[in-house]
C-alpha positions as CSV (number, residue, x, y, z in Angstrom):
1,M,6.1,-9.0,48.2
2,L,3.4,-9.6,50.9
3,R,5.0,-12.9,52.1
4,L,7.9,-10.9,52.8
5,L,6.3,-8.1,54.6
6,K,4.5,-10.8,56.6
7,R,8.0,-11.8,58.0
8,L,9.6,-8.6,58.1
9,L,6.8,-7.0,60.3
10,S,6.4,-10.0,62.5
11,V,2.4,-10.3,62.2
12,D,-0.1,-13.3,61.5
13,C,-1.4,-11.2,58.1
14,V,-1.2,-8.8,55.8
15,F,-3.4,-8.0,52.7
16,V,-3.9,-5.2,50.2
17,T,-7.3,-4.1,49.0
18,L,-7.4,-2.1,45.4
19,V,-9.0,0.6,43.6
20,A,-11.8,1.0,46.3
21,P,-10.8,-0.5,49.2
22,H,-14.1,-0.4,51.2
23,D,-15.9,-2.3,48.5
24,G,-13.9,-5.5,48.7
25,S,-13.5,-5.7,44.7
26,T,-9.8,-6.7,44.9
27,F,-8.5,-8.7,47.8
28,I,-4.7,-9.8,48.0
29,S,-3.9,-11.5,51.1
30,V,-1.2,-13.3,53.0
31,G,-1.6,-15.4,56.1
32,P,-5.2,-16.4,57.8
33,C,-6.8,-12.8,57.0
34,E,-10.1,-14.3,56.1
35,G,-13.2,-12.1,57.5
36,L,-10.7,-9.2,57.8
37,S,-12.3,-7.4,54.8
38,H,-15.2,-6.1,56.7
39,A,-13.0,-4.5,58.9
40,A,-10.8,-2.7,56.4
41,H,-14.1,-1.9,54.6
42,D,-15.2,0.0,58.4
43,L,-11.7,1.4,58.8
44,A,-11.4,2.6,55.0
45,E,-12.1,6.3,55.0
46,T,-10.1,6.9,58.3
47,V,-7.3,5.2,56.8
48,L,-7.4,6.8,52.8
49,T,-7.7,10.0,54.6
50,S,-5.0,10.0,56.7
51,A,-1.8,11.0,55.9
52,E,-0.1,8.5,58.7
53,P,-0.5,5.0,59.4
54,V,-3.5,4.0,61.4
55,V,-2.5,1.4,64.1
56,L,-5.4,-0.3,66.5
57,C,-4.3,-2.2,69.6
58,E,-6.1,-4.0,71.6
59,S,-4.3,-2.7,74.8
60,A,-1.0,-0.9,74.2
61,A,0.4,2.2,75.3
62,G,0.2,4.9,72.5
63,S,-2.6,2.9,70.3
64,I,-5.7,3.9,69.6
65,T,-9.2,2.8,68.6
66,D,-11.9,2.9,66.8
67,P,-15.8,2.4,67.2
68,A,-15.9,1.0,63.8
69,V,-13.7,-1.8,64.4
70,D,-14.4,-4.6,67.2
71,M,-11.1,-5.7,67.9
72,T,-12.2,-8.4,70.4
73,A,-15.0,-9.7,68.3
74,L,-12.1,-10.4,65.3
75,G,-9.7,-11.6,67.9
76,L,-7.3,-9.6,67.1
77,G,-4.3,-7.8,69.0
78,L,-3.3,-5.2,66.3
79,F,-5.0,-4.0,63.1
80,A,-3.2,-1.5,61.0
81,G,-3.9,0.5,57.6
82,I,-1.9,2.8,55.4
83,A,-2.8,4.3,52.3
84,L,-1.2,3.3,48.8
85,R,-0.6,6.4,47.0
86,N,0.5,6.6,43.4
87,D,3.2,9.5,42.3
88,A,0.6,11.7,42.1
89,G,-0.9,11.3,45.9
90,T,-3.8,9.8,44.8
91,A,-4.7,6.9,46.7
92,I,-5.1,3.6,44.9
93,G,-5.8,1.1,47.9
94,A,-4.6,0.1,51.3
95,L,-2.1,-2.3,52.6
96,Y,-3.2,-3.7,56.0
97,L,-1.8,-6.0,58.8
98,A,-3.3,-7.8,61.2
99,S,-1.9,-10.3,64.2
100,R,-3.6,-12.2,66.9
101,G,-1.2,-11.2,69.6
102,P,-0.5,-7.7,70.9
103,V,2.3,-6.1,69.1
104,G,4.0,-2.9,69.8
105,A,3.0,0.4,68.0
106,T,6.4,2.0,68.2
107,E,7.8,4.9,66.1
108,I,9.9,2.4,64.0
109,D,6.8,0.3,63.1
110,R,5.4,3.4,62.1
111,N,8.3,4.1,59.7
112,A,8.9,0.5,58.3
113,L,4.7,0.6,58.0
114,K,5.1,3.6,55.5
115,D,8.2,2.1,53.9
116,A,6.5,-1.1,52.9
117,A,3.6,1.2,51.7
118,Q,5.8,3.0,49.5
119,L,6.9,-0.6,48.2
120,A,3.7,-2.0,47.6
121,A,2.3,1.2,45.9
122,R,5.0,1.0,43.3
123,E,4.7,-2.8,42.7
124,I,1.0,-2.3,42.3
125,Q,1.9,0.7,39.7
126,H,4.2,-1.6,37.5
127,D,1.9,-4.2,37.6
128,H,-0.9,-1.8,36.3
129,A,1.8,-0.6,33.7
130,V,2.3,-3.9,32.7
131,H,-1.3,-4.8,32.2
132,A,-2.3,-1.3,30.5
133,A,0.5,-1.9,28.1
134,R,-0.6,-5.8,27.6
135,D,-4.2,-4.5,27.0
136,A,-2.7,-1.5,24.6
137,W,-0.8,-4.2,22.6
138,K,-4.1,-6.4,22.4
139,V,-5.9,-3.4,21.7
140,M,-3.6,-2.0,18.5
141,V,-3.0,-5.8,17.3
142,E,-6.8,-6.0,17.2
143,A,-7.1,-2.6,15.5
144,I,-4.6,-3.4,12.5
145,E,-6.2,-6.7,12.0
146,T,-9.1,-4.9,10.8
147,L,-7.4,-2.6,8.3
148,P,-8.4,-3.1,5.0
149,D,-4.8,-2.6,4.0
150,G,-1.5,-4.2,4.9
151,F,0.3,-2.7,7.5
152,V,3.7,-3.2,8.9
153,L,6.2,-2.0,11.1
154,Y,9.8,-2.2,11.8
155,D,12.0,-0.9,14.5
156,H,15.2,1.3,14.4
157,H,17.3,-1.9,13.7
158,D,15.0,-2.3,10.1
159,R,13.6,-5.7,11.9
160,L,10.0,-6.7,11.9
161,T,7.7,-5.6,15.1
162,I,4.4,-6.2,13.5
163,C,2.3,-6.7,10.7
164,N,-1.0,-7.6,10.1
165,E,-2.3,-10.9,7.8
166,Q,-3.2,-8.5,5.3
167,Y,0.5,-7.5,4.8
168,R,1.2,-11.4,4.5
169,E,-1.4,-12.4,2.0
170,T,0.0,-9.4,-0.2
171,Y,2.8,-11.6,-0.6
172,P,2.8,-15.0,-0.4
173,K,5.4,-16.0,-1.9
174,S,7.6,-14.8,0.6
175,A,5.0,-14.8,3.4
176,H,6.9,-17.3,5.2
177,V,10.2,-15.1,6.2
178,I,7.5,-12.3,7.1
179,Q,8.1,-12.4,10.7
180,P,9.0,-10.6,13.7
181,G,12.8,-9.9,14.3
182,R,13.4,-10.9,10.3
183,T,15.3,-7.2,8.7
184,F,13.4,-5.7,5.9
185,E,16.3,-6.5,3.6
186,E,16.4,-10.4,4.3
187,I,12.6,-10.6,3.7
188,I,13.2,-8.3,0.4
189,R,15.7,-10.4,-0.8
190,E,13.8,-13.8,-0.5
191,G,10.7,-12.2,-2.1
192,V,13.1,-11.6,-5.1
193,R,14.0,-15.5,-4.9
194,C,10.9,-16.5,-4.9
195,G,9.4,-14.3,-7.6
196,Q,7.0,-12.6,-5.6
197,Y,8.3,-9.3,-7.4
198,P,7.8,-9.8,-11.8
199,E,9.4,-6.1,-12.1
200,A,12.7,-7.6,-10.7
201,I,13.2,-10.7,-12.9
202,G,16.4,-10.5,-14.7
203,Q,17.7,-7.3,-13.0
204,E,17.5,-8.6,-9.2
205,D,20.8,-6.7,-8.0
206,A,19.6,-3.8,-9.3
207,W,16.2,-3.6,-8.2
208,I,17.2,-4.8,-4.6
209,A,19.1,-1.9,-4.2
210,E,16.9,0.6,-5.5
211,R,14.2,-0.7,-3.4
212,L,16.4,-0.5,-0.1
213,T,17.4,2.8,-1.0
214,A,13.6,3.7,-1.2
215,H,12.8,1.9,1.8
216,A,15.6,3.8,3.9
217,N,14.4,7.1,2.7
218,P,11.1,7.2,2.0
219,T,9.8,10.1,0.1
220,G,7.1,8.8,-2.0
221,S,4.7,6.3,-2.8
222,V,5.8,3.4,-4.5
223,E,3.7,1.1,-7.0
224,Q,4.3,-2.6,-7.3
225,L,3.3,-5.2,-9.5
226,L,2.3,-8.8,-8.0
227,P,2.7,-12.3,-10.0
228,D,-0.9,-12.5,-9.8
229,G,-1.7,-9.2,-11.6
230,R,-2.5,-7.0,-8.7
231,W,-0.9,-3.6,-8.0
232,V,-0.3,-2.2,-4.6
233,R,1.0,1.1,-3.4
234,V,3.6,1.1,-1.0
235,L,3.1,3.9,1.5
236,E,6.4,4.3,4.1
237,K,7.0,7.0,6.6
238,R,10.0,7.2,9.5
239,L,9.4,7.5,12.7
240,P,11.2,9.8,15.1
241,N,12.2,6.8,16.8
242,G,14.2,5.7,13.7
243,G,11.8,2.9,12.7
244,T,9.7,2.7,9.8
245,V,5.6,2.2,9.3
246,G,4.5,0.9,6.1
247,F,0.9,0.5,4.3
248,R,0.4,-1.6,1.3
249,V,-2.7,-0.6,-0.5
250,D,-4.3,-2.6,-3.2
251,I,-4.7,-0.3,-6.1
252,T,-5.5,-2.9,-8.9
253,E,-8.9,-1.5,-9.9
254,L,-7.4,1.9,-10.0
255,K,-4.9,0.8,-12.4
256,D,-7.3,-1.3,-14.4
257,R,-9.6,1.9,-14.6
258,Q,-6.0,3.7,-15.6
259,A,-5.6,1.3,-18.3
260,E,-9.2,1.8,-19.4
261,L,-9.0,5.2,-19.7
262,Y,-5.8,5.1,-21.5
263,E,-7.3,2.8,-24.2
264,L,-10.5,5.5,-24.3
265,A,-7.4,8.1,-25.0
266,H,-4.9,6.4,-27.0
267,R,-7.2,3.9,-29.3
268,D,-10.0,4.1,-31.6
269,E,-12.8,2.7,-30.3
270,L,-14.3,1.1,-33.7
271,T,-10.9,0.1,-35.3
272,G,-8.4,-0.5,-32.4
273,T,-6.0,1.2,-33.9
274,M,-4.4,4.4,-32.1
275,S,-6.5,7.1,-31.7
276,R,-5.8,10.7,-34.0
277,R,-3.9,12.2,-30.9
278,A,-2.2,9.2,-29.9
279,I,-0.8,8.6,-33.6
280,L,-0.1,12.1,-34.0
281,S,2.1,12.5,-30.5
282,A,3.8,9.1,-31.5
283,A,4.9,10.6,-34.8
284,R,6.4,13.9,-33.0
285,D,8.2,11.2,-30.9
286,R,9.3,9.0,-33.2
287,G,10.6,12.0,-35.0
288,D,12.5,13.6,-32.4
289,D,14.1,9.9,-31.7
290,A,15.1,10.1,-35.7
291,R,16.5,13.3,-35.4
292,E,18.8,12.5,-32.4
293,R,19.9,9.2,-33.4
294,G,20.2,10.1,-37.4
295,Q,17.8,7.1,-38.4
296,A,15.4,7.1,-41.3
297,L,11.8,7.5,-40.6
298,G,9.0,6.5,-42.7
299,L,5.4,7.9,-43.1
300,M,2.6,7.0,-45.1
301,I,-1.2,8.1,-44.9
302,L,-3.3,6.0,-46.3
303,D,-7.3,6.1,-47.6
304,I,-9.9,3.3,-48.3
305,D,-11.2,4.8,-51.9
306,N,-14.6,5.6,-52.3
307,F,-15.7,4.3,-49.0
308,K,-18.7,5.9,-48.9
309,A,-20.4,3.9,-51.6
310,V,-19.8,1.2,-49.3
311,N,-21.9,2.5,-46.5
312,D,-24.0,3.6,-49.1
313,A,-24.3,0.0,-50.8
314,Y,-24.6,-2.2,-48.0
315,G,-25.3,0.2,-44.9
316,H,-22.7,1.5,-41.8
317,F,-23.0,-1.6,-40.0
318,A,-21.4,-3.4,-42.8
319,G,-18.8,-0.5,-43.5
320,D,-17.8,-1.0,-39.7
321,E,-17.3,-4.5,-40.2
322,A,-15.5,-4.0,-43.3
323,L,-13.5,-0.8,-41.7
324,K,-12.3,-3.5,-38.8
325,E,-11.4,-5.9,-41.1
326,F,-9.2,-3.7,-43.2
327,C,-7.2,-2.3,-40.1
328,R,-6.8,-6.3,-39.0
329,R,-5.2,-6.6,-42.8
330,I,-2.9,-3.9,-42.5
331,K,-2.0,-4.4,-39.0
332,E,-0.5,-8.0,-40.2
333,Q,2.0,-6.3,-42.3
334,L,3.2,-4.1,-39.9
335,R,6.1,-4.8,-37.3
336,E,5.8,-4.7,-33.5
337,T,7.7,-1.4,-33.5
338,D,5.3,0.6,-36.4
339,F,2.5,2.8,-35.3
340,F,-1.1,2.7,-36.8
341,G,-3.7,4.8,-36.1
342,R,-6.6,6.8,-37.3
343,L,-7.1,10.2,-38.6
344,G,-10.3,10.5,-39.1
345,G,-13.0,8.4,-41.5
346,E,-11.4,6.2,-43.2
347,E,-8.0,8.0,-43.4
348,F,-4.7,6.5,-41.4
349,L,-1.2,7.3,-40.0
350,I,1.6,4.9,-40.5
351,V,4.8,5.7,-38.7
352,L,7.7,3.6,-39.2
353,P,10.9,3.7,-37.6
354,D,14.0,3.2,-38.9
355,T,12.6,2.5,-42.1
356,P,14.0,4.3,-45.4
357,I,11.7,5.6,-48.0
358,S,12.3,2.6,-50.5
359,V,11.3,0.3,-47.8
360,S,8.2,2.1,-46.9
361,I,7.2,2.1,-50.7
362,T,7.8,-1.3,-51.3
363,L,5.5,-2.1,-48.0
364,A,3.1,0.6,-49.6
365,E,2.4,-1.4,-52.6
366,Q,2.5,-4.7,-50.5
367,M,-0.5,-3.1,-48.5
368,R,-2.2,-2.1,-51.9
369,K,-2.1,-4.9,-53.8
370,S,-2.9,-7.4,-51.5
371,L,-6.2,-5.6,-50.2
372,C,-7.1,-4.9,-54.0
373,A,-6.6,-8.8,-54.6
374,T,-8.8,-10.1,-52.1
375,P,-12.4,-8.4,-51.2
376,V,-13.7,-8.0,-47.8
377,T,-16.7,-10.1,-46.7
378,V,-19.2,-8.9,-44.6
379,N,-22.3,-10.6,-43.9
380,G,-21.9,-13.0,-46.6
381,H,-21.2,-9.5,-49.3
382,D,-17.5,-9.4,-51.1
383,I,-17.1,-6.1,-51.0
384,A,-14.3,-4.6,-53.1
385,V,-11.8,-2.1,-51.6
386,T,-9.2,-0.4,-52.9
387,L,-6.3,2.3,-51.6
388,S,-4.6,5.1,-52.2
389,L,-1.1,6.1,-50.2
390,G,0.9,8.7,-49.5
391,V,4.4,8.1,-48.8
392,T,7.5,10.6,-47.5
393,E,10.6,9.8,-45.6
394,F,11.1,12.1,-42.5
395,D,13.7,14.7,-43.0
396,A,16.1,15.5,-39.7
397,H,16.2,19.5,-40.7
398,E,12.2,20.1,-40.8
399,K,9.3,19.7,-38.2
400,M,7.0,16.6,-38.2
401,D,4.1,18.9,-38.8
402,A,5.7,20.0,-42.1
403,A,6.4,16.0,-43.2
404,L,2.8,14.8,-42.6
405,S,1.8,17.7,-44.5
406,R,3.7,16.6,-47.5
407,A,2.3,13.1,-47.1
408,D,-1.3,14.4,-47.2
409,R,-0.5,16.2,-50.1
410,L,0.8,13.2,-51.7
411,L,-2.2,11.0,-50.8
412,Y,-4.8,13.7,-52.4
413,Q,-2.4,13.6,-55.4
414,A,-2.9,10.1,-55.8
415,K,-6.1,10.1,-55.5
416,E,-6.5,12.8,-58.0
417,T,-4.8,10.7,-60.4
418,G,-6.9,7.7,-60.5
419,R,-6.8,6.2,-56.9
420,N,-5.8,2.9,-56.2
421,R,-2.2,4.0,-56.0
422,T,1.1,4.8,-54.2
423,V,2.4,8.4,-54.6
424,F,6.2,8.9,-52.7
425,A,8.2,12.1,-52.1
426,S,11.1,12.7,-49.9
427,H,11.9,15.9,-48.4
428,G,12.3,18.7,-51.4
429,G,12.1,15.8,-54.1
430,T,9.7,15.3,-56.7
431,S,6.8,13.4,-56.5
432,R,6.4,9.8,-58.1
433,T,4.5,6.8,-58.5
434,P,6.7,3.2,-58.1
435,G,8.1,2.2,-61.6
436,Q,8.4,5.9,-62.6
């Protein structure tokens, strides 16, 4: 721009000072302008406070002189300056012209100088805006890289604009496709292809469709399991311009803590079986399922006979070990679909989905006989253990609590009639022992 002004205005030198023209901090010139920064400094106050161009000529009609600038010493025939103002009217610098030979200071020249100043001011403001935008972008990039969580920004076409390294590290199997310009769908599909999302395995199309829907209309968080066992919480929000901003927060420690709390609430600490609350809840839930599906549901409550004598003879530590071994043996005889929990002391409940009472009785006798036949060994001591059981079948027309109460009565009947036996009865039926 300065070269163009130099030719259009027929002068030897054109230069601009910015920010604070009198301090010489920014000096941009075209032509032999050496030594003129001091002249600009001397004339600065006049130029910046004037609404019109300030034109100094060595000898010309209509010219002015300024004692602060020695034109003869500078060897100048013309020295002119005009303030550069931004859109708010604030001076941001000054444009200066200089020429060795005489140049007429006509009104046309002054108008041309004003037009040139406006053009220069606009270009300077544009350059400042570009630099400011670049600086802001750099600061933003540096800022998001300091985030402990994964950060990503998609534009209104759902193409990735920017993300931090933590975001790529969250998805290492598909990191190669997490690049600016790639769409969210492309990234998700490649991630599924690479096995980045374990929950998608076996249901790839359905998982992709569900994830795309959640991304297009984010209303809450989504929890994702990663191949290495980590968990991340996906947080996304639509922006006014149609883009989407997202975070990936590592919640592995939280999930581990939740699992620990679940175990504390649902597992018996000593035996590892389900807790009282958990087994009773499971019984009620399976009862609802059995009623709805018309399936049989077996129930048995079992109790180790005279277990207090074991604690008295061998100590509570040995008693605890015997109880754990007892539970291990019982679990070995149950299916994955069965439920086994401790009601309290040495009394336990077993829930057998889709199991008629005849099968429940057979299993009860199998457990009783195997336990009786093989003592429990603790610290070199063989401890003889026997088992009493109450076995029944849930009826769809009754409440689960009624069925459990029946099983409990049958257990105590087994104990009262000699222990080490199974007593069973259906809803409304007569209690019996196997073989009767």
